[in-house]
C-alpha positions in Angstrom: -0.4 0.1 0.1 0.9 3.4 -0.9 0.3 5.6 2.4 0.8 9.5 2.1 2.3 11.0 4.4 -1.0 12.8 6.4 -3.5 10.0 4.8 -6.2 8.5 7.4 -6.3 4.9 7.0 -8.3 4.0 10.0 -8.3 3.5 13.9 -8.3 1.1 16.1 -9.0 0.5 20.2 -6.9 -0.7 22.2 -8.6 -2.3 25.1 -6.0 -1.1 28.2 -8.4 -4.0 30.7 -6.1 -6.8 28.5 -2.9 -4.6 29.1 -3.4 -3.9 32.7 -0.8 -6.7 34.1 1.6 -4.6 32.4 3.3 -7.0 30.2 4.4 -6.4 26.3 1.8 -7.7 24.8 1.9 -9.0 20.9 -1.6 -8.0 19.2 -3.3 -7.6 16.2 -6.2 -4.7 16.4 -8.7 -4.2 13.4 -8.8 -0.6 11.8 -11.8 1.3 11.9 -13.4 4.1 9.8 -14.4 7.1 10.7 -17.8 6.3 11.2 -16.7 3.4 13.9 -17.5 0.9 10.5 -14.8 -1.9 10.2 -12.4 -0.7 8.3 -10.2 -3.5 5.4 -7.1 -3.9 7.8 -5.8 -4.6 10.6 -2.9 -2.9 12.8 0.1 -5.6 14.0 2.1 -4.3 16.9 3.8 -5.1 20.8 1.8 -2.7 23.5 2.4 -2.5 26.9 1.0 -0.4 29.5 2.6 0.9 32.5 0.6 2.6 35.0 2.4 1.9 38.0 6.3 2.4 38.3 6.9 0.6 41.4 4.7 -2.5 40.6 6.3 -3.1 37.1 9.6 -2.7 39.3 8.5 -4.9 41.6 7.2 -7.5 39.0 10.9 -7.1 36.6 12.4 -7.5 40.1 10.7 -11.0 41.0 11.4 -12.0 37.6 15.1 -11.8 38.0 15.2 -13.1 41.2 13.2 -16.3 40.0 15.6 -16.6 36.9 18.5 -16.3 39.1 17.6 -18.9 41.3 16.8 -21.4 38.5 20.4 -20.6 37.1 22.3 -21.2 40.5 20.2 -24.6 40.5 21.0 -25.8 36.9 25.1 -24.3 38.3 24.4 -26.8 41.7 23.2 -29.6 39.5 26.4 -28.9 36.9 28.4 -29.0 39.8 27.3 -32.8 41.2 27.7 -33.7 37.3 31.8 -32.4 37.1 32.1 -34.3 40.6 30.9 -37.5 39.6 32.8 -37.5 36.2 35.9 -36.7 38.9 35.6 -39.2 40.9 32.9 -41.9 39.7 32.7 -44.6 41.7 33.9 -43.2 45.6 33.3 -46.6 47.3 35.9 -48.7 45.2 38.3 -45.7 47.3 36.7 -46.7 51.2 38.0 -50.3 50.6 41.2 -50.0 48.7 41.9 -47.6 52.5 40.2 -50.2 54.8 42.6 -53.1 53.4 45.7 -51.1 54.0 
């Protein structure tokens, strides 16, 4: 489509209630003509409504802490695997020391 710089192609209605969780939403919005009739097209975009910075930052911090905890748990699991590779048969060492 070839759009003139100031041409009216339609308007959209943004449902703020759906954005109240303050997350980013990937949305398709119907275009409406000036008379309110549904137009011939849609607008695709990503929308986010931050209505409370304090709540938003608390939510972001909580997600970071959850991700950090997950990464720490994975690191501990990898460390256990590495220790098993270094010493795959710990019982054999104990048996060898008892006979000496």
